[in-house]
FIDREN-694424 format. One record per residue (C-alpha): residue number from 1; x, y, z. Coordinates in steps of 0.25 Angstrom, whole numbers, plus 5000, padded with zeros to 4 digits. Example, Ala and Ser with C-alpha at 12.3 -4.5 7.8 and 13.67 -1.06 7.14 Angstrom:
! FIDREN-694424
<atom><num>1</num><xx>5049</xx><yy>4982</yy><zz>5031</zz></atom>
<atom><num>2</num><xx>5055</xx><yy>4996</yy><zz>5029</zz></atom>
This chain:
! FIDREN-694424
<atom><num>1</num><xx>5000</xx><yy>5000</yy><zz>5000</zz></atom>
<atom><num>2</num><xx>5004</xx><yy>5014</yy><zz>4997</zz></atom>
<atom><num>3</num><xx>5016</xx><yy>5019</yy><zz>5004</zz></atom>
<atom><num>4</num><xx>5012</xx><yy>5034</yy><zz>5002</zz></atom>
<atom><num>5</num><xx>4998</xx><yy>5039</yy><zz>5004</zz></atom>
<atom><num>6</num><xx>4991</xx><yy>5049</yy><zz>4994</zz></atom>
<atom><num>7</num><xx>4988</xx><yy>5060</yy><zz>5004</zz></atom>
<atom><num>8</num><xx>4975</xx><yy>5066</yy><zz>5001</zz></atom>
<atom><num>9</num><xx>4975</xx><yy>5081</yy><zz>5005</zz></atom>
<atom><num>10</num><xx>4989</xx><yy>5079</yy><zz>5011</zz></atom>
<atom><num>11</num><xx>5000</xx><yy>5089</yy><zz>5010</zz></atom>
<atom><num>12</num><xx>5012</xx><yy>5088</yy><zz>5001</zz></atom>
<atom><num>13</num><xx>5020</xx><yy>5088</yy><zz>5013</zz></atom>
<atom><num>14</num><xx>5013</xx><yy>5076</yy><zz>5019</zz></atom>
<atom><num>15</num><xx>5015</xx><yy>5069</yy><zz>5005</zz></atom>
<atom><num>16</num><xx>5030</xx><yy>5072</yy><zz>5005</zz></atom>
<atom><num>17</num><xx>5032</xx><yy>5067</yy><zz>5019</zz></atom>
<atom><num>18</num><xx>5025</xx><yy>5054</yy><zz>5014</zz></atom>
<atom><num>19</num><xx>5034</xx><yy>5052</yy><zz>5002</zz></atom>
<atom><num>20</num><xx>5047</xx><yy>5056</yy><zz>5009</zz></atom>
<atom><num>21</num><xx>5044</xx><yy>5045</yy><zz>5020</zz></atom>
<atom><num>22</num><xx>5042</xx><yy>5034</yy><zz>5010</zz></atom>
<atom><num>23</num><xx>5053</xx><yy>5025</yy><zz>5015</zz></atom>
<atom><num>24</num><xx>5053</xx><yy>5017</yy><zz>5028</zz></atom>
<atom><num>25</num><xx>5062</xx><yy>5005</yy><zz>5031</zz></atom>
<atom><num>26</num><xx>5075</xx><yy>4999</yy><zz>5030</zz></atom>
<atom><num>27</num><xx>5077</xx><yy>4990</yy><zz>5017</zz></atom>
<atom><num>28</num><xx>5083</xx><yy>4977</yy><zz>5017</zz></atom>
<atom><num>29</num><xx>5095</xx><yy>4974</yy><zz>5008</zz></atom>
<atom><num>30</num><xx>5086</xx><yy>4965</yy><zz>4999</zz></atom>
<atom><num>31</num><xx>5074</xx><yy>4974</yy><zz>4998</zz></atom>
<atom><num>32</num><xx>5078</xx><yy>4981</yy><zz>4985</zz></atom>
<atom><num>33</num><xx>5076</xx><yy>4968</yy><zz>4976</zz></atom>
<atom><num>34</num><xx>5064</xx><yy>4964</yy><zz>4984</zz></atom>
<atom><num>35</num><xx>5057</xx><yy>4978</yy><zz>4983</zz></atom>
<atom><num>36</num><xx>5061</xx><yy>4979</yy><zz>4968</zz></atom>
<atom><num>37</num><xx>5055</xx><yy>4966</yy><zz>4964</zz></atom>
<atom><num>38</num><xx>5042</xx><yy>4968</yy><zz>4973</zz></atom>
<atom><num>39</num><xx>5039</xx><yy>4982</yy><zz>4968</zz></atom>
<atom><num>40</num><xx>5045</xx><yy>4982</yy><zz>4954</zz></atom>
<atom><num>41</num><xx>5053</xx><yy>4994</yy><zz>4958</zz></atom>
<atom><num>42</num><xx>5068</xx><yy>4994</yy><zz>4959</zz></atom>
<atom><num>43</num><xx>5072</xx><yy>5000</yy><zz>4972</zz></atom>
<atom><num>44</num><xx>5086</xx><yy>4994</yy><zz>4973</zz></atom>
<atom><num>45</num><xx>5093</xx><yy>5008</yy><zz>4974</zz></atom>
<atom><num>46</num><xx>5084</xx><yy>5014</yy><zz>4984</zz></atom>
<atom><num>47</num><xx>5084</xx><yy>5002</yy><zz>4993</zz></atom>
<atom><num>48</num><xx>5099</xx><yy>5001</yy><zz>4992</zz></atom>
<atom><num>49</num><xx>5100</xx><yy>5016</yy><zz>4997</zz></atom>
<atom><num>50</num><xx>5092</xx><yy>5013</yy><zz>5009</zz></atom>
<atom><num>51</num><xx>5101</xx><yy>5001</yy><zz>5012</zz></atom>
<atom><num>52</num><xx>5113</xx><yy>5009</yy><zz>5010</zz></atom>
<atom><num>53</num><xx>5109</xx><yy>5019</yy><zz>5021</zz></atom>
<atom><num>54</num><xx>5108</xx><yy>5009</yy><zz>5031</zz></atom>
<atom><num>55</num><xx>5120</xx><yy>5001</yy><zz>5030</zz></atom>
<atom><num>56</num><xx>5125</xx><yy>5003</yy><zz>5044</zz></atom>
<atom><num>57</num><xx>5118</xx><yy>5008</yy><zz>5057</zz></atom>
<atom><num>58</num><xx>5124</xx><yy>5021</yy><zz>5056</zz></atom>
<atom><num>59</num><xx>5121</xx><yy>5024</yy><zz>5041</zz></atom>
<atom><num>60</num><xx>5107</xx><yy>5019</yy><zz>5044</zz></atom>
<atom><num>61</num><xx>5105</xx><yy>5029</yy><zz>5056</zz></atom>
<atom><num>62</num><xx>5110</xx><yy>5040</yy><zz>5047</zz></atom>
<atom><num>63</num><xx>5101</xx><yy>5037</yy><zz>5036</zz></atom>
<atom><num>64</num><xx>5089</xx><yy>5036</yy><zz>5046</zz></atom>
<atom><num>65</num><xx>5093</xx><yy>5050</yy><zz>5052</zz></atom>
<atom><num>66</num><xx>5093</xx><yy>5055</yy><zz>5038</zz></atom>
<atom><num>67</num><xx>5080</xx><yy>5049</yy><zz>5034</zz></atom>
<atom><num>68</num><xx>5073</xx><yy>5055</yy><zz>5047</zz></atom>
<atom><num>69</num><xx>5078</xx><yy>5069</yy><zz>5042</zz></atom>
<atom><num>70</num><xx>5073</xx><yy>5066</yy><zz>5028</zz></atom>
<atom><num>71</num><xx>5060</xx><yy>5062</yy><zz>5033</zz></atom>
<atom><num>72</num><xx>5058</xx><yy>5072</yy><zz>5044</zz></atom>
<atom><num>73</num><xx>5046</xx><yy>5079</yy><zz>5037</zz></atom>
<atom><num>74</num><xx>5039</xx><yy>5066</yy><zz>5034</zz></atom>
<atom><num>75</num><xx>5036</xx><yy>5065</yy><zz>5049</zz></atom>
<atom><num>76</num><xx>5024</xx><yy>5075</yy><zz>5046</zz></atom>
<atom><num>77</num><xx>5017</xx><yy>5064</yy><zz>5039</zz></atom>
<atom><num>78</num><xx>5023</xx><yy>5051</yy><zz>5042</zz></atom>
<atom><num>79</num><xx>5028</xx><yy>5053</yy><zz>5056</zz></atom>
<atom><num>80</num><xx>5043</xx><yy>5053</yy><zz>5060</zz></atom>
<atom><num>81</num><xx>5044</xx><yy>5038</yy><zz>5059</zz></atom>
<atom><num>82</num><xx>5035</xx><yy>5036</yy><zz>5046</zz></atom>
<atom><num>83</num><xx>5022</xx><yy>5033</yy><zz>5054</zz></atom>
<atom><num>84</num><xx>5012</xx><yy>5042</yy><zz>5047</zz></atom>
<atom><num>85</num><xx>5005</xx><yy>5054</yy><zz>5054</zz></atom>
<atom><num>86</num><xx>4994</xx><yy>5054</yy><zz>5043</zz></atom>
<atom><num>87</num><xx>4984</xx><yy>5042</yy><zz>5041</zz></atom>
<atom><num>88</num><xx>4985</xx><yy>5044</yy><zz>5025</zz></atom>
<atom><num>89</num><xx>5000</xx><yy>5044</yy><zz>5026</zz></atom>
<atom><num>90</num><xx>5007</xx><yy>5030</yy><zz>5027</zz></atom>
<atom><num>91</num><xx>5017</xx><yy>5026</yy><zz>5038</zz></atom>
<atom><num>92</num><xx>5030</xx><yy>5023</yy><zz>5032</zz></atom>
<atom><num>93</num><xx>5037</xx><yy>5017</yy><zz>5044</zz></atom>
<atom><num>94</num><xx>5040</xx><yy>5003</yy><zz>5042</zz></atom>
<atom><num>95</num><xx>5038</xx><yy>5003</yy><zz>5027</zz></atom>
<atom><num>96</num><xx>5048</xx><yy>4995</yy><zz>5018</zz></atom>
<atom><num>97</num><xx>5057</xx><yy>5005</yy><zz>5010</zz></atom>
<atom><num>98</num><xx>5057</xx><yy>4996</yy><zz>4997</zz></atom>
<atom><num>99</num><xx>5042</xx><yy>4997</yy><zz>4996</zz></atom>
<atom><num>100</num><xx>5042</xx><yy>5012</yy><zz>4999</zz></atom>
<atom><num>101</num><xx>5053</xx><yy>5014</yy><zz>4989</zz></atom>
<atom><num>102</num><xx>5045</xx><yy>5007</yy><zz>4978</zz></atom>
<atom><num>103</num><xx>5033</xx><yy>5016</yy><zz>4981</zz></atom>
<atom><num>104</num><xx>5042</xx><yy>5028</yy><zz>4979</zz></atom>
<atom><num>105</num><xx>5046</xx><yy>5023</yy><zz>4966</zz></atom>
<atom><num>106</num><xx>5032</xx><yy>5021</yy><zz>4962</zz></atom>
<atom><num>107</num><xx>5029</xx><yy>5035</yy><zz>4965</zz></atom>
<atom><num>108</num><xx>5040</xx><yy>5040</yy><zz>4956</zz></atom>
<atom><num>109</num><xx>5035</xx><yy>5031</yy><zz>4945</zz></atom>
<atom><num>110</num><xx>5021</xx><yy>5035</yy><zz>4947</zz></atom>
<atom><num>111</num><xx>5016</xx><yy>5021</yy><zz>4950</zz></atom>
<atom><num>112</num><xx>5011</xx><yy>5027</yy><zz>4963</zz></atom>
<atom><num>113</num><xx>5003</xx><yy>5040</yy><zz>4961</zz></atom>
<atom><num>114</num><xx>5005</xx><yy>5053</yy><zz>4969</zz></atom>
<atom><num>115</num><xx>5010</xx><yy>5065</yy><zz>4962</zz></atom>
<atom><num>116</num><xx>5017</xx><yy>5072</yy><zz>4974</zz></atom>
<atom><num>117</num><xx>5024</xx><yy>5059</yy><zz>4978</zz></atom>
<atom><num>118</num><xx>5029</xx><yy>5056</yy><zz>4965</zz></atom>
<atom><num>119</num><xx>5035</xx><yy>5070</yy><zz>4964</zz></atom>
<atom><num>120</num><xx>5041</xx><yy>5069</yy><zz>4978</zz></atom>
<atom><num>121</num><xx>5047</xx><yy>5055</yy><zz>4976</zz></atom>
<atom><num>122</num><xx>5056</xx><yy>5061</yy><zz>4965</zz></atom>
<atom><num>123</num><xx>5062</xx><yy>5071</yy><zz>4975</zz></atom>
<atom><num>124</num><xx>5066</xx><yy>5061</yy><zz>4985</zz></atom>
<atom><num>125</num><xx>5081</xx><yy>5057</yy><zz>4985</zz></atom>
<atom><num>126</num><xx>5084</xx><yy>5042</yy><zz>4987</zz></atom>
<atom><num>127</num><xx>5092</xx><yy>5044</yy><zz>5000</zz></atom>
<atom><num>128</num><xx>5081</xx><yy>5052</yy><zz>5007</zz></atom>
<atom><num>129</num><xx>5072</xx><yy>5041</yy><zz>5004</zz></atom>
<atom><num>130</num><xx>5081</xx><yy>5031</yy><zz>5009</zz></atom>
<atom><num>131</num><xx>5084</xx><yy>5038</yy><zz>5022</zz></atom>
<atom><num>132</num><xx>5070</xx><yy>5041</yy><zz>5025</zz></atom>
<atom><num>133</num><xx>5068</xx><yy>5026</yy><zz>5023</zz></atom>
<atom><num>134</num><xx>5078</xx><yy>5022</yy><zz>5034</zz></atom>
<atom><num>135</num><xx>5072</xx><yy>5033</yy><zz>5043</zz></atom>
<atom><num>136</num><xx>5058</xx><yy>5027</yy><zz>5042</zz></atom>
<atom><num>137</num><xx>5064</xx><yy>5013</yy><zz>5043</zz></atom>
<atom><num>138</num><xx>5067</xx><yy>5016</yy><zz>5058</zz></atom>
<atom><num>139</num><xx>5052</xx><yy>5019</yy><zz>5062</zz></atom>
<atom><num>140</num><xx>5042</xx><yy>5009</yy><zz>5067</zz></atom>
<atom><num>141</num><xx>5028</xx><yy>5009</yy><zz>5062</zz></atom>
<atom><num>142</num><xx>5017</xx><yy>5014</yy><zz>5071</zz></atom>
<atom><num>143</num><xx>5003</xx><yy>5008</yy><zz>5066</zz></atom>
<atom><num>144</num><xx>4993</xx><yy>5018</yy><zz>5061</zz></atom>
<atom><num>145</num><xx>4983</xx><yy>5012</yy><zz>5071</zz></atom>
<atom><num>146</num><xx>4986</xx><yy>5009</yy><zz>5085</zz></atom>
<atom><num>147</num><xx>4977</xx><yy>4997</yy><zz>5085</zz></atom>
<atom><num>148</num><xx>4969</xx><yy>4988</yy><zz>5076</zz></atom>
<atom><num>149</num><xx>4955</xx><yy>4993</yy><zz>5073</zz></atom>
<atom><num>150</num><xx>4942</xx><yy>4983</yy><zz>5073</zz></atom>
<atom><num>151</num><xx>4944</xx><yy>4979</yy><zz>5059</zz></atom>
<atom><num>152</num><xx>4959</xx><yy>4976</yy><zz>5059</zz></atom>
<atom><num>153</num><xx>4958</xx><yy>4961</yy><zz>5060</zz></atom>
<atom><num>154</num><xx>4949</xx><yy>4961</yy><zz>5048</zz></atom>
<atom><num>155</num><xx>4958</xx><yy>4970</yy><zz>5040</zz></atom>
<atom><num>156</num><xx>4970</xx><yy>4961</yy><zz>5044</zz></atom>
<atom><num>157</num><xx>4963</xx><yy>4949</yy><zz>5038</zz></atom>
<atom><num>158</num><xx>4962</xx><yy>4956</yy><zz>5025</zz></atom>
<atom><num>159</num><xx>4977</xx><yy>4960</yy><zz>5026</zz></atom>
<atom><num>160</num><xx>4981</xx><yy>4946</yy><zz>5029</zz></atom>
<atom><num>161</num><xx>4973</xx><yy>4941</yy><zz>5017</zz></atom>
<atom><num>162</num><xx>4977</xx><yy>4951</yy><zz>5007</zz></atom>
<atom><num>163</num><xx>4989</xx><yy>4959</yy><zz>5011</zz></atom>
<atom><num>164</num><xx>4998</xx><yy>4951</yy><zz>5020</zz></atom>
<atom><num>165</num><xx>5004</xx><yy>4944</yy><zz>5008</zz></atom>
<atom><num>166</num><xx>5011</xx><yy>4957</yy><zz>5004</zz></atom>
<atom><num>167</num><xx>5011</xx><yy>4966</yy><zz>5015</zz></atom>
<atom><num>168</num><xx>5015</xx><yy>4955</yy><zz>5025</zz></atom>
<atom><num>169</num><xx>5008</xx><yy>4949</yy><zz>5037</zz></atom>
<atom><num>170</num><xx>5010</xx><yy>4961</yy><zz>5046</zz></atom>
<atom><num>171</num><xx>5009</xx><yy>4971</yy><zz>5034</zz></atom>
<atom><num>172</num><xx>5023</xx><yy>4975</yy><zz>5036</zz></atom>
<atom><num>173</num><xx>5026</xx><yy>4975</yy><zz>5020</zz></atom>
<atom><num>174</num><xx>5039</xx><yy>4972</yy><zz>5013</zz></atom>
<atom><num>175</num><xx>5049</xx><yy>4979</yy><zz>5004</zz></atom>
<atom><num>176</num><xx>5038</xx><yy>4979</yy><zz>4993</zz></atom>
<atom><num>177</num><xx>5025</xx><yy>4980</yy><zz>5001</zz></atom>
<atom><num>178</num><xx>5021</xx><yy>4991</yy><zz>5011</zz></atom>
<atom><num>179</num><xx>5020</xx><yy>4990</yy><zz>5026</zz></atom>
<atom><num>180</num><xx>5005</xx><yy>4992</yy><zz>5030</zz></atom>
<atom><num>181</num><xx>5006</xx><yy>4989</yy><zz>5045</zz></atom>
<atom><num>182</num><xx>5003</xx><yy>5001</yy><zz>5053</zz></atom>
<atom><num>183</num><xx>5000</xx><yy>5010</yy><zz>5041</zz></atom>
<atom><num>184</num><xx>4991</xx><yy>5022</yy><zz>5041</zz></atom>
<atom><num>185</num><xx>4976</xx><yy>5018</yy><zz>5040</zz></atom>
<atom><num>186</num><xx>4972</xx><yy>5029</yy><zz>5031</zz></atom>
<atom><num>187</num><xx>4984</xx><yy>5026</yy><zz>5022</zz></atom>
<atom><num>188</num><xx>4981</xx><yy>5011</yy><zz>5021</zz></atom>
<atom><num>189</num><xx>4966</xx><yy>5014</yy><zz>5018</zz></atom>
<atom><num>190</num><xx>4970</xx><yy>5024</yy><zz>5007</zz></atom>
<atom><num>191</num><xx>4980</xx><yy>5014</yy><zz>5001</zz></atom>
<atom><num>192</num><xx>4970</xx><yy>5002</yy><zz>5001</zz></atom>
<atom><num>193</num><xx>4959</xx><yy>5011</yy><zz>4995</zz></atom>
<atom><num>194</num><xx>4968</xx><yy>5015</yy><zz>4983</zz></atom>
<atom><num>195</num><xx>4972</xx><yy>5001</yy><zz>4980</zz></atom>
<atom><num>196</num><xx>4957</xx><yy>4996</yy><zz>4981</zz></atom>
<atom><num>197</num><xx>4952</xx><yy>5007</yy><zz>4973</zz></atom>
<atom><num>198</num><xx>4963</xx><yy>5006</yy><zz>4962</zz></atom>
<atom><num>199</num><xx>4964</xx><yy>5021</yy><zz>4962</zz></atom>
<atom><num>200</num><xx>4977</xx><yy>5021</yy><zz>4955</zz></atom>
<atom><num>201</num><xx>4985</xx><yy>5027</yy><zz>4967</zz></atom>
<atom><num>202</num><xx>4989</xx><yy>5013</yy><zz>4972</zz></atom>
<atom><num>203</num><xx>4991</xx><yy>5002</yy><zz>4962</zz></atom>
<atom><num>204</num><xx>4996</xx><yy>4988</yy><zz>4965</zz></atom>
<atom><num>205</num><xx>4988</xx><yy>4976</yy><zz>4960</zz></atom>
<atom><num>206</num><xx>4990</xx><yy>4967</yy><zz>4972</zz></atom>
<atom><num>207</num><xx>4986</xx><yy>4978</yy><zz>4981</zz></atom>
<atom><num>208</num><xx>4974</xx><yy>4981</yy><zz>4973</zz></atom>
<atom><num>209</num><xx>4970</xx><yy>4967</yy><zz>4973</zz></atom>
<atom><num>210</num><xx>4972</xx><yy>4964</yy><zz>4988</zz></atom>
<atom><num>211</num><xx>4965</xx><yy>4977</yy><zz>4993</zz></atom>
<atom><num>212</num><xx>4953</xx><yy>4974</yy><zz>4983</zz></atom>
<atom><num>213</num><xx>4950</xx><yy>4962</yy><zz>4992</zz></atom>
<atom><num>214</num><xx>4948</xx><yy>4970</yy><zz>5005</zz></atom>
<atom><num>215</num><xx>4934</xx><yy>4973</yy><zz>5006</zz></atom>
<atom><num>216</num><xx>4931</xx><yy>4988</yy><zz>5007</zz></atom>
<atom><num>217</num><xx>4925</xx><yy>4987</yy><zz>5020</zz></atom>
<atom><num>218</num><xx>4938</xx><yy>4980</yy><zz>5026</zz></atom>
<atom><num>219</num><xx>4949</xx><yy>4990</yy><zz>5020</zz></atom>
<atom><num>220</num><xx>4949</xx><yy>4998</yy><zz>5033</zz></atom>
<atom><num>221</num><xx>4951</xx><yy>4985</yy><zz>5041</zz></atom>
<atom><num>222</num><xx>4963</xx><yy>4982</yy><zz>5033</zz></atom>
<atom><num>223</num><xx>4968</xx><yy>4996</yy><zz>5036</zz></atom>
<atom><num>224</num><xx>4965</xx><yy>4995</yy><zz>5051</zz></atom>
<atom><num>225</num><xx>4973</xx><yy>4982</yy><zz>5052</zz></atom>
<atom><num>226</num><xx>4985</xx><yy>4988</yy><zz>5045</zz></atom>
<atom><num>227</num><xx>4986</xx><yy>5001</yy><zz>5051</zz></atom>
<atom><num>228</num><xx>4986</xx><yy>4995</yy><zz>5065</zz></atom>
<atom><num>229</num><xx>4997</xx><yy>4984</yy><zz>5062</zz></atom>
<atom><num>230</num><xx>5009</xx><yy>4985</yy><zz>5072</zz></atom>
<atom><num>231</num><xx>5022</xx><yy>4979</yy><zz>5067</zz></atom>
C-alpha cells in the first residue's frame, strides 16, 4: 500500500515533509538484488550507498546524525521518529528502504501519480535520501491506535486470508512490500479505497484483486486491525 498519501487540502510543506522522509530502515547486503527483482526497479546503486554509510558503528552514527538534521523539518508532519502526526500521512518508521526507494523511482517515472511529489523527487540528492533512511531506521513504531477496536478480529481474519502471504503474518512487510503494522488508520483506508475503486492513483493488479475480495462493510475492520498491531 502506498508509502505516501495524496494530501487533500494539505499544505505544500506537509507534502514536502512527507516526501523527504521517504526512507526508513537499514538495508541488508543482499537486499539490492531482491528488491530489484521483486519491484522491477534497479536499486543497486541506491542501496549500496545506504550500505556504505553504515560500514562501522562510527560511520553509521555520523550518518544518522546527518539524517536527523536533513529530516528535521519533516517532524512537523511525521514526528521526529517517523511516527506521523496526521492521520492521512503515513508512518515511515520501520519501513524497508528497498520498498520506499522503489516507490520514489515510481514517482520519478510517473508510474505513481502526484505532480508535486514527482517534481520534488528530482530535487533530492542520493546522500540526503540515504542519511534520512538511516536516521528513521533507528526509530521504533508507535501504533496509530493504542488498542484494537471491536472489529479488529474480523479484520484480522481478512488480512490473514488475503494479505499475509505478501505482507507477512505480522504485517511487517519486506524489501518489496510495505509494513502495515501500526500504520495510520485514515491513510490505510485511503489506500484501500484507491485500490478497490481502480481510481488510477494506485495500480498494482495483485492489490486490486486482493482488496476487491474484502466486503465494503469490512474495510474499516481491516483498518482497525492493522492500525493497532504492535510489533
